[in-house]
N, C-alpha and C positions, 0 to 999 in steps of 0.2 A: 619416433612416432610409429612404432611397429604395431600392426594389428589394431589400429586406432578404433575402428568401429566396435570390435569386441570389447576393448577396454571401456569404451563409452557406456555400453550397455550395463556392464557389471559394476562400474565404479560411479555411475551417476548417482547412486544411492548416497554417496558421501555428501552430496549437496544438503541432504536433510541432516546428516550427522554433523556437518560443519556448523550448522546453525546452532546446535546445542553447545558446541565448543567455542563459539565466537566470544571474544572478550567483551565483558560488560564495563570495563574500566573506561577512564577518560582518554579520548583521542581527539586532538584538534582536527576538525574537519566538518563535513556535512552530517547533520544528525536529524532525527525526527523525534516525535513524542508518542511512541506506541502505547504508553500507559495512560494517556490523557482520557478523561471522561468529559461528558457534556458539562457537568458541574464545574470541574476544574478549568475547562475552557472558558466558561463565562467569568469565573473568578480572575483568570489571566487577562481577559479583555478589560475588565474593570481596573486591573492593575496598570496595564499599559496605557489605558485611557485617562489615568489619574482621576478616576470617577469618585465623586463624593457620595455621601449617604443618599442624597435625594436625586442623583442623576446616574444611577447605576444601570447597566444592562442586566437583564433578568432571564433566568431559564423558565420558560413557560410550559413546555412539554418535553419530557425526557425521552430517550430513545425507545423505552418500552411503552411509551404512551402514543406512539404514532405507528400506523400500519403500513406505511410505505416501505417497500423492500430496501434493505440496507440498515444503517444505524442513524436514522434521521431524528433530529430534535428541533424544537422551535424556541427561539429566544426573542425577547424584546431588545433590540439593538438601540441603546440610548444615543450612540454617536450618529446614526443615520435616522433615528426616530422612526424606525420601521420594525415590523415583525419579520424575522428572517428564519427560514428553515435551512439547516446545515446538516450535511452528512458527516458523521463522526469518522467514517472510513477515510474521507477526504482530509479531515483535520489531522489524522494520524500519519498521513503521507506528506504533509507540508515539511519542507526541508529548510534548515537554517544552519549557519556556520557558528560553531561553538566548540567548547572542549568536552561537553557532556551531552548525552541524550536526555530526553524528558525535561527539557527546559521549557515549561509551559508558557512563560512570558514570551519566549522567542517564537513559539508557534503562533501565539496571538498576534505578535508583530507581523509575522508573515501573512497571516490572514488579513490584517488591516491593509498591508501593502497590496495584496491581491484584490481586495475590494476597490482600492483606489485605481489600480490598473484597469479593472473591468469597467468601472464607471467612466474612466477616461476614454476607453476604446468603444464601449457599447452605449454610452450615454445614460446608462442606468446600472445601479449596483446589482451584481449577479453575473453568472457566467453566460447568460443569454439563453440557456437551455434548461436550467434547473437540474443539471447533472451533478453539481457539487454543492451548490447553495443557491438560494433564491429568496427574493422578497415574497412574503405571503400576506394575504388579506384575511382578516377575521370575517367569517361568513355566517356565524351563528353557533348554536349549541346543538349537540346530537341528543338522542333519546335519553342518554344517561346524564345529561346536563353538562357534558364536557365541551370545551371550546373546540371549534372546527376551523381550520385554516386552509386556504386554497392558494397554491403556487401561481404566481402571475406568469411565469414562463412555462412551467410544465403542465399547469392546469390540474395537478394532482391534489388530493385532499390529505391533510395531516390531522388525524383524529385517532382516538383510542377506540378500537372496535368493541372491546368489552373490558370490564375491570377485572383482570385476572393476573395471576402470577404463575406462569408456565415454567415448571422445573426443567423441561427439555430446552426451553428458550434460554434459560439462565445457563444451562450447560453449554449451549451453542455459543453464547456470548463469551464464556470462559475460554472455549476452544479458539474462537476468533481472536481473543486477546493474545493468546499464546502465538498464534500465527503472525500477528503484526509485530510482536516482540522479536520473534526469530527473524522476520524479514528485515527489521530495522538493524539487528545485529549484523546480518550479512551485508547490508548496505554500507554501514560505516566501517566494517572490518575489511571488506574487499573493495571499497570505493566504487560501488556501482550504484546507479540510480534506484530509487525505491520500487519503481515499476518492474525493473529487471529482477531485483531481489525477491519480490513477491512471486514472480514467475519461477525463479530457481527453487524457492521453498516449496511451492506447489508441485513442481516437477520432482523434486527429491522425495516428497511424501508419496507421490504416485508410484515411483519406483519402489520405495520401501514396502508399500502395500502389495505390489505385484510380487515381490520376492517372498513375502510372508505366505502368500497363497500358493506359490510354486516351489516351496522349500529351497529358496535361494537361487533358482535358475529361471531366467527370463525365457518365455516361449517366443517362437518366431513372430506370432501376432503381437506380443508385447513389444518386441523390438521395432516392428513396423510402426506401431502407434507412438512409441517414444521418439522415433526418428522425426515424425511429424511435429511433435512437441519441441524437440531440440532445434529443428529448423525454424520454428516460430520464434523461439527465444534468441537464437544466434543469427538467423538470416542466411544460413548456409545449408547446402544439401549434402547427403552422404557421398555423392559423386565428387563434390568439391573437396571434402575431407580426404577422400581416397587419393585424389590427384595431388593434394598438398603433401601427402606422405612421402612422395619421391621427388618433389620439385621445390627447392628452397625459395624460389621467387614466388611461386604460388602460395607457399606456406606463409611468407611474409605478408602478402596481400590479404590472405585469409585472416590472419591475426588482426591486421589493421581493420578489415571490414567488420569482424565480430566485435572488436573493441568499440568501434563507432556505434554499432547497433545497440550495445548494452550500456553505453555511456561511461566508458572507462578508457584508460590508456592501453596501448599495445603492450608496453612493458609490464604493466600491472596484470594484464590478462595472461601473458605468457609465463611470467615468473611467479605469480601468486595464485590467481583465480583458478587456472587450469590445473596446476600441480596440487594445490591444497584442497580445492573443492571437488574437482573431477578426477584427480589422480592421474592426469595426463601430462607427460613431459614432451614438449615439442622441440 
């Protein structure tokens, strides 16, 4: 673990490179559905609900038809007999145990389980804040004759501001799709939770952009900024990293603490994630 800090700065970029090299093949374990769309999600709900032709859930407003920040869409949920707004970002992070990723029926099952849990604990379907999904009420039509819905938890409106197809928006959606695909690959390849995986992908991309701007060398300001990001992801400081470099007991505790923070095992962190993603051998 010699000159750990210097290695971390230069090799952190491997986090983004590792995402492109991560295997897409089948691995028994925890997976997500990064490729799922609002339409596919509703189809999957109807499949797991064994819905017939006259009792199907229905996509009412797609992600491009709502102006709430994120990837929100509105469905008629036949099981609950409610209009429900759902964030597609949230749906893409739902985890299930299977051999392959993008098993949409498994994602739908997880969503139904989450609904049941929320209703049990909150007394009402929804997360209680409108952060991931919420029941919405139809409140009328807007100027263009499109339906408008209001979240019962968030109080936010779900409507289409104007009937348009923004090329830059579509490009942004494509980039976002690639982001979730990479994050999902890192998640099941290195057995870390999806939240940590998204943080690693974001951090790797940030380092990559910095290196491009500075011809492959990180500035002092870059290093200071990245240390803050690294501390946010791992929960440890530069001082703790430095101390662990010469103390085996502190190193063992550090590995354990980081592993707990990012949702993996100490063995997986030390023998796979650090060497393969960060290029660090402890």
